[in-house]
C-alpha positions as CSV (number, residue, x, y, z in Angstrom):
1,L,0.0,0.0,0.0
2,K,1.2,3.5,-0.7
3,L,-0.3,6.1,1.7
4,A,-0.4,9.8,2.0
5,T,-2.0,12.2,4.3
6,W,-2.1,16.0,4.2
7,C,-4.1,16.7,7.3
8,G,-2.5,16.6,10.8
9,P,-4.4,15.6,14.0
10,S,-6.2,18.9,14.1
11,A,-6.9,19.0,10.3
12,R,-5.3,22.4,10.1
13,V,-5.7,22.6,6.3
14,G,-5.7,26.4,6.6
15,A,-2.0,26.3,7.6
16,M,-0.9,25.0,4.2
17,S,-0.8,27.1,1.1
18,P,-1.9,25.8,-2.3
19,S,1.8,25.6,-3.4
20,E,2.6,23.6,-0.3
21,F,-0.3,21.3,-1.1
22,L,1.5,20.5,-4.3
23,S,5.1,20.6,-3.1
24,S,4.9,18.7,0.2
25,P,7.3,15.8,-0.3
26,P,6.1,12.2,0.4
27,V,8.0,10.5,3.2
28,G,7.9,6.8,3.2
29,T,9.0,3.3,4.2
30,Q,9.2,0.4,1.8
31,I,9.2,-3.3,2.3
32,Q,9.7,-5.8,-0.4
33,Q,10.5,-9.5,-0.1
34,G,11.3,-9.2,3.5
35,K,13.7,-6.2,3.1
36,S,13.0,-2.8,4.4
37,S,14.3,0.6,3.5
38,S,13.4,4.2,4.3
39,S,13.8,7.4,2.3
40,T,12.3,10.8,1.6
41,S,11.5,12.4,-1.7
42,G,12.5,16.1,-2.0
43,G,13.5,16.5,1.6
44,G,12.1,15.9,5.1
45,E,13.2,13.5,7.8
46,T,14.0,9.9,6.9
47,L,11.8,7.2,8.6
48,S,13.5,4.1,9.9
49,G,12.1,0.7,10.4
50,A,10.1,-1.8,8.3
51,V,6.5,-2.3,7.4
52,R,4.9,-5.6,8.3
53,A,4.1,-7.8,5.3
54,T,0.6,-8.1,3.9
55,A,0.0,-11.4,5.7
56,S,0.5,-9.7,9.1
57,Y,-2.8,-7.9,9.3
58,G,-4.6,-11.1,8.3
59,A,-3.0,-12.9,11.2
60,T,-3.8,-10.1,13.6
61,S,-7.5,-10.6,13.2
62,G,-7.3,-14.4,13.1
63,V,-8.3,-14.5,9.5
64,A,-6.3,-17.1,7.5
65,K,-4.7,-15.6,4.4
66,H,-4.1,-18.2,1.8
67,E,-1.4,-17.8,-0.8
68,D,-3.7,-18.1,-3.7
69,E,-5.9,-15.3,-2.3
70,E,-2.9,-13.0,-1.8
71,A,-1.7,-13.8,-5.3
72,D,-5.1,-12.5,-6.7
73,L,-4.6,-9.1,-5.0
74,P,-3.3,-6.1,-7.0
75,H,0.4,-5.5,-6.6
76,S,-0.1,-2.1,-5.1
77,Q,-2.7,0.5,-4.2
78,W,-2.6,4.2,-3.3
79,V,-4.4,5.3,-0.2
80,I,-4.9,8.9,1.0
81,F,-6.0,9.4,4.6
82,I,-7.8,12.6,5.6
83,R,-8.5,13.3,9.3
84,H,-11.9,14.9,9.8
85,A,-12.0,18.7,10.4
86,E,-12.5,20.2,13.8
87,S,-15.6,18.8,15.6
88,R,-17.6,20.4,18.4
89,W,-16.0,17.8,20.7
90,N,-12.5,19.1,19.7
91,R,-13.7,22.7,20.3
92,A,-15.1,21.8,23.7
93,Q,-11.8,20.1,24.7
94,A,-9.9,23.3,23.7
95,D,-12.4,25.4,25.7
96,Y,-12.5,23.0,28.7
97,S,-16.2,22.9,28.3
98,I,-17.7,19.9,30.1
99,V,-21.2,20.8,28.8
100,G,-19.9,20.9,25.2
101,L,-18.3,17.5,25.7
102,L,-21.2,15.7,27.3
103,S,-24.3,17.5,25.9
104,E,-24.5,15.4,22.8
105,N,-23.3,12.2,21.1
106,D,-21.6,11.9,17.7
107,H,-20.6,15.6,17.6
108,G,-20.7,17.3,14.3
109,L,-18.3,19.9,12.9
110,S,-17.6,23.2,14.7
111,E,-17.7,26.5,12.8
112,D,-14.0,26.3,12.4
113,G,-14.3,22.7,11.2
114,R,-16.8,23.8,8.5
115,L,-14.2,26.4,7.4
116,Q,-11.5,23.9,7.3
117,A,-13.5,21.5,5.2
118,E,-14.4,24.3,2.8
119,E,-10.8,25.2,2.6
120,L,-9.9,21.7,1.6
121,R,-12.5,21.8,-1.2
122,R,-11.2,25.2,-2.4
123,R,-7.7,23.8,-2.6
124,V,-8.8,20.7,-4.4
125,R,-10.4,23.0,-7.0
126,V,-7.2,25.1,-7.2
127,V,-4.9,22.2,-7.9
128,D,-7.4,20.7,-10.3
129,K,-7.3,23.8,-12.4
130,L,-3.5,24.1,-12.1
131,L,-3.0,20.5,-13.2
132,A,-5.5,20.8,-16.0
133,V,-3.4,23.6,-17.5
134,D,-0.2,21.5,-17.2
135,E,-1.0,17.9,-17.9
136,G,2.6,16.9,-18.5
137,D,3.7,13.2,-18.3
138,D,3.5,12.8,-14.5
139,D,0.7,10.3,-14.7
140,E,2.8,8.0,-16.8
141,D,5.4,7.7,-14.1
142,V,2.8,6.7,-11.6
143,R,1.4,4.0,-13.9
144,K,4.9,2.5,-14.5
145,D,5.4,2.1,-10.7
146,D,9.0,1.0,-10.6
147,G,8.7,0.3,-6.9
148,S,11.1,3.0,-5.8
149,L,10.0,5.5,-3.2
150,G,11.0,8.4,-5.3
151,S,8.8,7.4,-8.2
152,T,5.7,9.2,-6.8
153,T,6.1,13.0,-6.8
154,P,3.9,15.5,-5.0
155,V,2.2,16.4,-8.3
156,Q,1.5,12.7,-9.0
157,W,0.1,12.3,-5.5
158,T,-2.2,15.2,-6.2
159,R,-3.3,13.8,-9.5
160,L,-4.2,10.6,-7.7
161,L,-6.2,12.6,-5.1
162,L,-8.2,14.2,-7.9
163,K,-9.1,10.8,-9.5
164,P,-9.8,8.3,-6.7
165,D,-11.4,4.9,-7.5
166,R,-13.2,4.8,-4.1
167,I,-13.9,7.3,-1.4
168,Y,-14.5,5.8,2.1
169,S,-15.5,7.5,5.3
170,S,-16.2,6.7,8.9
171,P,-19.9,6.8,9.6
172,F,-19.5,9.4,12.4
173,T,-21.1,12.7,11.5
174,R,-17.9,14.8,11.7
175,A,-16.2,12.5,9.2
176,V,-19.1,12.4,6.7
177,C,-19.5,16.2,6.8
178,T,-15.8,16.6,6.2
179,A,-16.0,14.2,3.2
180,C,-19.1,15.7,1.6
181,I,-17.9,19.3,2.0
182,G,-14.2,18.9,1.4
183,L,-14.4,16.2,-1.3
184,G,-17.8,17.1,-2.7
185,D,-16.4,17.7,-6.2
186,L,-14.9,14.2,-6.3
187,L,-18.1,12.4,-5.4
188,S,-20.6,11.3,-8.0
189,D,-23.1,8.6,-8.9
190,E,-20.2,6.5,-10.2
191,R,-18.0,7.3,-7.2
192,P,-20.3,7.3,-4.1
193,L,-19.3,7.9,-0.5
194,V,-18.9,4.5,1.1
195,L,-19.3,4.4,4.9
196,L,-17.1,1.8,6.6
197,R,-18.3,0.9,10.1
198,E,-14.8,-0.5,10.9
199,A,-13.3,2.9,10.3
200,R,-15.1,4.6,13.2
201,E,-13.0,6.2,15.9
202,Q,-11.6,4.1,18.8
203,K,-13.9,4.4,21.8
204,N,-12.8,5.1,25.3
205,I,-15.1,4.5,28.4
206,G,-18.1,6.7,27.9
207,G,-16.9,8.3,24.7
208,A,-19.8,10.6,23.8
209,D,-18.1,11.7,20.6
210,S,-17.7,8.0,19.6
211,T,-21.2,7.0,20.3
212,G,-23.4,7.0,17.3
213,V,-27.1,8.0,17.1
214,A,-28.2,6.8,13.6
215,V,-28.0,3.6,11.6
216,G,-28.6,2.8,7.9
217,E,-30.6,5.3,5.9
218,E,-30.9,7.5,9.1
219,I,-27.3,8.5,8.8
220,P,-27.7,10.7,5.6
221,V,-30.8,12.2,7.1
222,R,-28.9,13.1,10.2
223,V,-26.0,14.6,8.2
224,A,-28.4,16.6,6.1
225,S,-29.9,18.1,9.3
226,E,-26.4,18.7,10.6
227,L,-25.4,20.6,7.5
228,K,-28.6,22.7,7.6
229,D,-27.7,23.7,11.2
230,L,-24.0,24.2,10.3
231,Y,-24.9,26.7,7.5
232,E,-27.7,28.4,9.4
233,G,-27.9,32.0,8.4
234,L,-25.5,31.6,5.5
235,S,-26.5,32.2,1.9
236,E,-25.2,28.8,0.7
237,Q,-27.2,26.8,3.2
238,E,-29.8,25.5,0.7
239,V,-27.2,24.7,-2.0
240,V,-25.1,22.7,0.4
241,V,-28.0,20.7,1.8
242,E,-29.4,20.0,-1.7
243,E,-26.0,19.0,-3.0
244,F,-25.6,16.5,-0.2
245,R,-29.0,15.1,-0.7
246,G,-28.0,14.5,-4.3
247,L,-25.0,12.5,-3.3
248,Q,-24.9,8.7,-3.3
249,V,-24.0,7.4,0.2
250,D,-23.5,3.7,0.7
251,V,-24.7,2.8,4.2
252,S,-24.8,-1.0,3.7
253,S,-22.2,-1.7,6.4
254,C,-24.0,0.4,9.0
255,R,-27.5,-0.9,8.9
256,E,-27.2,-2.2,12.5
257,E,-25.6,-0.5,15.5
258,W,-22.0,0.1,14.5
259,W,-20.5,2.0,17.4
260,G,-18.8,0.5,20.4
261,A,-20.1,-0.3,23.9
262,M,-20.1,2.3,26.7
263,T,-17.2,0.3,28.3
264,G,-15.0,1.2,25.3
265,D,-13.2,-0.8,22.7
266,E,-11.1,-3.8,23.7
267,E,-7.7,-4.1,22.1
268,D,-8.7,-7.3,20.2
269,L,-11.6,-5.4,18.6
270,I,-9.5,-2.5,17.6
271,R,-6.9,-4.8,15.9
272,A,-9.7,-6.7,14.1
273,R,-11.1,-3.4,12.8
274,V,-7.7,-2.2,11.6
275,A,-7.3,-5.5,9.8
276,A,-10.7,-5.2,8.2
277,V,-10.1,-1.6,7.0
278,V,-6.7,-2.4,5.6
279,D,-8.0,-5.5,3.9
280,Q,-10.7,-3.4,2.3
281,L,-8.2,-0.9,1.1
282,R,-5.9,-3.7,-0.1
283,R,-8.6,-5.0,-2.4
284,T,-9.4,-1.6,-4.1
285,R,-9.5,-2.1,-7.8
286,G,-8.7,0.6,-10.4
287,S,-6.6,1.7,-13.3
288,Q,-3.2,1.5,-11.4
289,P,-0.5,-1.1,-12.2
290,G,-1.7,-4.7,-11.7
291,G,-5.3,-3.6,-11.3
292,G,-4.8,-1.6,-8.1
293,G,-6.6,1.6,-7.3
294,V,-6.6,4.9,-5.5
295,A,-8.7,5.1,-2.3
296,I,-9.4,8.1,0.0
297,L,-10.4,7.4,3.6
298,V,-11.8,10.1,5.8
299,G,-11.3,9.0,9.4
300,H,-10.1,9.8,12.9
301,S,-6.8,10.5,14.6
302,L,-6.7,7.7,17.1
303,F,-7.7,5.1,14.6
304,L,-5.2,6.3,12.0
305,R,-2.5,6.3,14.6
306,T,-3.3,2.7,15.4
307,I,-3.1,1.8,11.7
308,F,0.4,3.3,11.6
309,Q,1.4,1.6,14.9
310,S,0.2,-1.7,13.6
311,F,2.2,-1.6,10.4
312,L,5.4,0.1,11.6
313,I,7.9,-1.8,13.8
314,S,7.7,-0.7,17.4
315,G,10.2,2.0,18.1
316,A,10.7,3.0,14.5
317,L,9.1,6.3,15.3
318,D,6.7,7.9,17.7
319,A,3.1,7.7,16.3
320,S,2.2,11.1,17.7
321,D,5.1,12.7,15.9
322,L,4.0,10.8,12.8
323,M,0.5,12.3,12.9
324,K,1.9,15.8,13.6
325,D,4.6,16.0,11.0
326,I,4.1,13.3,8.3
327,V,3.0,14.4,4.8
328,G,3.1,10.9,3.3
329,I,3.7,7.2,3.9
330,R,4.3,4.8,1.2
331,W,4.0,1.0,1.8
332,V,4.8,-1.6,-0.8
333,A,3.6,-5.1,0.1
């Protein structure tokens, strides 16, 4: 898997200029046939350590991975992680507001979160126009995929972002709102927003922000209501709500209660969910070499950290530093 993320743990997209959006160098770790290497493209700190092989996540969840099944998988995929924009829970934490933390479940976006998601969408439009003017031959290098870390440039990563094969999201409201606002131009009838119950945030004891309130077809209804409230008093309110209602949202994995118990998530459950999400990403099909595809996943900081911790050798680097500073990870399995 080849991964990239442009949003840090607070999704401060406003701190990155459009030129930085294009020029941020991917940092990565590569494993191939049991050998690991680390490098950077265009600068940045080098990551040390190895990535666990594809079979590792199957073993983690107790699912047997047969050689013939692995042989049928695409050689590689590209995955772009986006952490949701600021939620009302995040804002209440920053303001030390107990009422804000506990007055609701499944907190939606704050006003700043809405602005962050809108800024992401604006920058997607900016780079789309810039790259449309200068097509070049960058796509060709991506399709060749020679396996070296330096083969995917920031411009190529951006082209992949603009043409994903699948767009996934956690079913929590803050993630769905980030996806439909920030990536609205990338969603279509042919490319719906697919909700993955396994991609929900890790739940601590209580965890009001990680307790859902809607299942199945109720989720888009809740999100539409959230968007209406989020844009209350703004001229674009009706357009935003109608645009969302016109989107295709696949809720098939969330037809039953999909959030964790009040006692919080046990470690075995978290590992199983990580395995399920990575397996889903691993099986994305598209136009990339060997039939692999490009996937975008809108998710949560704790869960994304666990994915990185699960696939990087312990001690290779601190996961919190990873989430603060990393602009890209590239895995080859």
